[in-house]
N, C-alpha and C positions, 0 to 999 in steps of 0.2 A: 503494501499499499505507500501510496506515494507520502500522506502525511500523518499515519502513523504506523508506524515501523515496531514489527512483535518486539516483546520485552526480550533481553539479553535474558539466556536461561542462567547466566554465570552469577547474572546479578540478584534472580528469584530465587536460587540456590543456596546463595551465601549466608550464615548465620547473620551477618549485620543487616540483612534486608528483614531476619525473620525475627529478629527481636529489635529493630528500631521503631517498634510502636509501641511506647509504656503502658498504653490503653487496652492493646491486644496482645490476647499470650502468644506467646510462638507456635504453640499448637493449631490455635486459630488465624494466624496467619497465613501459615504453611497452607492449612485444609480449605481456608476458605477465599484469603487473597492472593497468595499465591497460584494454587490451582485454576482461580477465577481468572487472572493474569495470563495466567501460560494458556490455557482451555478456548478464553473467550476470543468473540468477534468482535470487531468494532461493526456497528450496525449506521448505515447512513441516515439522516435525517429527511424529512419531506422537504423537496425545494422550496416551499413554500412555508417552509416554519417561521420563521421571523413575522412574515403577516399573519398568519394563524394566530400563532400568540399575541402577538396584540389587536387582533381582532375579535380573540375570546376574552382577552384580561379583566375587562370590564364585567363580564358577567360571573368569572370564576369568582372574583373580589368579591360581589353582593351574596356567593355563597355563605362566607361567614358570618353575617350580618345575624344577628339573633332570631329575626323573626322570617328568616328567608323561606323560600317556598324552593327549594334545591330542584326538584322533579321537574318545574316551569323554568329554573334559571340554564338546567342543564338542557333544557329542549331549546332554548333560545339559544344558547351558545352553539349547540349543534346545528342549529338551522343558519346561524350567522357566518359559522364557518364550512359547513357542506359544499358552497360553490368551490371550494382550493382542492377537493377531492374528486371533481368531477373533470377535472385536466385529465 
């Protein structure tokens, strides 16, 4: 990949990497973080993602209001961004 080269296994397999986060145990670093990086894949985003995010943000912001009608807001959000998925 041009912008996301694979992680160097020599770094992922090093003791320094496994012990690099004081909040995560070395075992969890190995089984969760290291394995996810080594075996994961970078997924590309929708080409219109910034526009979708800006279009939908006002509706998603309202979801957190105390009396929000979540079902209605999510439907309005879906209606507002649907045009970007028809391309």
